[in-house]
C-alpha positions as CSV (number, residue, x, y, z in Angstrom):
1,X,-86.2,-38.1,33.4
2,X,-83.4,-35.3,33.5
3,X,-79.8,-35.7,33.0
4,X,-78.5,-37.9,36.3
5,X,-81.3,-39.1,37.3
6,X,-81.3,-42.4,35.7
7,X,-82.2,-45.4,37.0
8,X,-81.4,-49.4,37.0
9,X,-83.9,-50.1,34.4
10,X,-82.4,-47.1,31.8
11,X,-78.9,-49.2,32.4
12,X,-80.8,-52.8,31.7
13,X,-82.5,-51.0,28.5
14,X,-78.7,-49.9,27.2
15,X,-77.7,-53.7,27.7
16,X,-80.4,-55.1,25.9
17,X,-79.2,-52.7,22.3
18,X,-76.8,-55.1,21.3
19,X,-75.2,-55.8,18.3
20,X,-77.3,-58.9,17.4
21,X,-81.2,-57.5,17.5
22,X,-79.2,-54.5,15.7
23,X,-77.5,-56.5,13.0
24,X,-80.6,-59.0,12.5
25,X,-82.7,-55.9,11.1
26,X,-80.0,-54.3,9.1
27,X,-80.0,-57.4,7.1
28,X,-83.0,-58.0,6.4
29,X,-83.9,-54.3,5.6
30,X,-80.9,-54.4,2.9
31,X,-81.5,-57.8,1.7
32,X,-84.6,-56.1,-0.3
33,X,-82.1,-54.4,-2.3
34,X,-82.3,-50.6,-2.9
35,X,-85.7,-49.2,-1.2
36,X,-86.0,-46.5,-3.8
37,X,-88.8,-44.7,-3.4
38,X,-91.8,-45.9,-5.9
39,X,-90.6,-48.9,-6.0
40,X,-91.6,-52.3,-5.3
41,X,-88.8,-52.8,-3.2
42,X,-89.3,-49.5,-1.2
43,X,-93.5,-50.6,-0.6
44,X,-92.5,-54.2,0.4
45,X,-89.0,-52.5,2.8
46,X,-92.3,-50.1,4.1
47,X,-94.7,-53.6,4.8
48,X,-91.6,-55.5,6.6
49,X,-90.8,-52.2,8.9
50,X,-94.6,-52.2,9.8
51,X,-95.4,-55.6,10.4
52,X,-92.3,-55.6,12.9
53,X,-94.0,-52.5,14.7
54,X,-97.0,-54.4,14.6
55,X,-95.6,-57.8,16.4
56,X,-94.0,-55.2,18.7
57,X,-97.7,-54.7,20.2
58,X,-97.8,-50.9,19.4
59,X,-99.8,-49.2,17.4
60,X,-99.1,-48.9,13.7
61,X,-100.3,-47.4,10.7
62,X,-99.0,-46.0,7.0
63,X,-99.2,-42.3,6.6
64,X,-100.0,-41.8,2.6
65,X,-98.3,-38.9,1.6
66,X,-98.3,-37.5,-2.5
67,X,-95.7,-34.6,-3.8
68,X,-96.4,-34.4,-7.9
69,X,-95.8,-37.7,-9.5
70,X,-94.3,-38.9,-6.3
71,X,-95.5,-40.9,-3.5
72,X,-95.1,-43.3,-0.7
73,X,-95.6,-44.6,3.1
74,X,-93.9,-43.2,6.3
75,X,-94.7,-45.8,9.0
76,X,-95.7,-44.4,12.1
77,X,-95.6,-46.4,15.3
78,X,-96.7,-45.2,18.2
79,X,-96.3,-46.2,22.3
80,X,-99.2,-44.8,24.7
81,X,-97.4,-43.1,27.5
82,X,-98.9,-43.9,30.8
83,X,-99.5,-40.7,32.5
84,X,-102.8,-40.2,30.5
85,X,-103.0,-36.5,31.5
86,X,-99.5,-35.5,28.9
87,X,-100.1,-34.8,25.7
88,X,-96.6,-34.6,25.0
89,X,-95.0,-36.8,22.0
90,X,-91.5,-37.9,21.5
91,X,-90.3,-38.6,17.9
92,X,-87.4,-41.3,17.5
93,X,-86.5,-41.6,13.3
94,X,-84.8,-42.3,10.5
95,X,-85.8,-42.6,6.7
96,X,-86.2,-46.4,4.8
97,X,-85.7,-45.1,1.4
98,X,-82.3,-45.5,-0.4
99,X,-80.7,-43.9,-3.9
100,X,-80.7,-45.8,-6.8
101,X,-78.1,-48.8,-7.2
102,X,-77.7,-48.9,-3.5
103,X,-78.7,-51.3,-0.7
104,X,-78.5,-48.4,1.4
105,X,-77.1,-50.2,4.4
106,X,-75.4,-46.7,6.1
107,X,-78.1,-44.5,4.5
108,X,-80.0,-44.9,6.0
109,X,-80.6,-48.5,6.7
110,X,-78.4,-47.9,10.0
111,X,-80.7,-45.8,11.1
112,X,-83.8,-47.7,10.1
113,X,-82.4,-50.6,12.4
114,X,-82.0,-48.2,15.2
115,X,-85.7,-47.0,15.1
116,X,-86.7,-51.0,15.0
117,X,-84.2,-51.9,17.8
118,X,-85.2,-49.1,20.0
119,X,-88.9,-50.0,19.7
120,X,-88.0,-53.7,20.4
121,X,-86.7,-53.0,24.0
122,X,-88.3,-49.2,24.8
123,X,-91.6,-51.4,24.2
124,X,-90.6,-53.4,26.8
125,X,-91.0,-50.9,29.4
126,X,-93.2,-47.8,30.7
127,X,-93.1,-44.6,29.9
128,X,-95.1,-41.5,31.3
129,X,-95.0,-39.9,27.8
130,X,-96.0,-40.8,24.5
131,X,-93.2,-42.0,22.1
132,X,-93.3,-42.3,18.3
133,X,-91.1,-44.6,16.0
134,X,-91.1,-43.7,12.4
135,X,-89.6,-44.6,9.3
136,X,-90.0,-42.4,6.7
137,X,-90.0,-42.3,3.0
138,X,-89.1,-40.2,-0.1
139,X,-86.2,-38.6,1.8
140,X,-83.8,-39.0,-0.9
141,X,-86.2,-36.5,-3.1
142,X,-85.7,-33.6,-1.0
143,X,-87.2,-34.8,2.4
144,X,-91.0,-34.9,1.2
145,X,-92.3,-37.9,3.4
146,X,-91.2,-36.1,6.6
147,X,-92.3,-33.0,5.6
148,X,-95.6,-34.2,4.6
149,X,-95.4,-35.7,8.4
150,X,-94.4,-32.8,10.4
151,X,-96.6,-31.1,8.4
152,X,-99.8,-32.9,9.3
153,X,-98.7,-33.1,12.7
154,X,-98.4,-29.5,13.1
155,X,-102.2,-28.8,11.6
156,X,-103.5,-31.7,14.0
157,X,-101.7,-29.4,17.1
158,X,-99.4,-32.3,17.9
159,X,-97.5,-31.3,21.3
160,X,-94.4,-32.7,19.6
161,X,-91.5,-31.9,22.6
162,X,-88.5,-33.5,20.9
163,X,-87.2,-35.7,17.4
164,X,-84.3,-37.3,17.4
165,X,-83.7,-38.6,14.1
166,X,-80.7,-40.7,13.0
167,X,-78.8,-40.6,9.8
168,X,-76.1,-42.7,8.5
169,X,-75.2,-43.9,11.5
170,X,-73.7,-47.2,10.6
171,X,-70.4,-46.7,9.1
172,X,-66.6,-46.1,10.7
173,X,-63.5,-47.2,8.9
174,X,-61.7,-48.0,12.2
175,X,-62.7,-48.1,16.5
176,X,-61.8,-44.5,17.0
177,X,-64.4,-43.4,14.4
178,X,-66.9,-45.4,16.0
179,X,-67.0,-44.4,18.9
180,X,-67.5,-40.8,18.1
181,X,-70.8,-39.5,17.1
182,X,-71.9,-35.9,15.4
183,X,-75.2,-34.2,16.7
184,X,-76.5,-31.5,14.7
185,X,-78.8,-28.9,16.4
186,X,-80.2,-25.6,15.3
187,X,-80.8,-22.7,18.1
188,X,-83.7,-23.4,19.4
189,X,-82.8,-27.3,19.6
190,X,-79.2,-27.3,21.4
191,X,-81.0,-28.2,24.7
192,X,-81.8,-32.0,23.4
193,X,-78.1,-32.0,22.1
194,X,-77.0,-31.2,26.1
195,X,-78.9,-34.2,27.1
196,X,-77.3,-36.1,24.5
197,X,-74.3,-35.4,26.1
198,X,-74.5,-35.9,29.3
199,X,-76.3,-39.1,28.6
200,X,-73.3,-39.7,26.7
201,X,-71.0,-39.1,29.3
202,X,-73.4,-40.8,32.2
203,X,-73.3,-44.2,30.4
204,X,-70.2,-44.3,28.8
205,X,-69.1,-47.6,30.3
206,X,-72.2,-49.0,28.7
207,X,-72.3,-47.2,25.4
208,X,-69.0,-45.5,24.3
209,X,-69.5,-42.4,22.9
210,X,-67.8,-39.6,22.4
211,X,-70.5,-36.9,20.9
212,X,-69.2,-34.4,18.6
213,X,-71.4,-31.1,18.8
214,X,-72.2,-29.8,15.4
215,X,-74.9,-26.7,14.3
216,X,-77.7,-26.5,11.9
217,X,-77.8,-28.7,9.4
218,X,-80.5,-29.3,6.5
219,X,-79.9,-32.2,5.3
220,X,-82.2,-34.7,6.5
221,X,-85.6,-35.4,8.1
222,X,-85.1,-33.2,11.4
223,X,-85.2,-30.1,9.2
224,X,-89.0,-30.9,8.2
225,X,-89.4,-30.6,12.0
226,X,-87.2,-27.5,12.3
227,X,-89.6,-26.0,9.3
228,X,-92.7,-26.3,11.5
229,X,-91.2,-25.2,14.4
230,X,-90.0,-28.6,16.2
231,X,-87.6,-29.0,18.4
232,X,-85.2,-31.3,16.9
233,X,-81.7,-33.2,15.9
234,X,-79.6,-35.6,14.0
235,X,-77.2,-38.1,15.0
236,X,-74.6,-38.4,11.9
């Protein structure tokens, strides 16, 4: 939809994204403890995400990757668009691995919980184009999982139109900080940031966001898509 042409279904969608759904996913993820790439805890968290997507009726797969001595699984859930003649793909993503010694509640359980919550709500509606909900492993080791994923998508000729990456979106010291969200975009992806600003304005009564536009940043999984020429932004 073009900015400003929203309908009542989108309002209903926003209203369903409540704290109860989100917090449930976040608590389940942090219960695994630190989810360091290559550990059993990270593998178990990936299996949990896989099964949650499966229960939503989505087409789910493990995307296995290797990088020298490191290996892991990205979890991809596909919700096919109702327009069968369209090859457009939109991605909502985050990384589910964490650094050692941390349960990764903010970095990046917050983003992963958002992906799961979005998939849960959006899978109850129909969309024209295909949406992929993807959680990456190996981000903390240098965007390893997302790089392999984006490289494979490029090799397959996937027509990925836009990527929304959420990383560390759950921390604020006060309500004022909680009402702001930074959006990082490179020059070719500014159009996505512009749409996000329009959405935040149109739906302010439902989400209460103030957008803080930022330039390019290369420290999260959206940058892997930039490497292969795809448009992507990071929520932070």
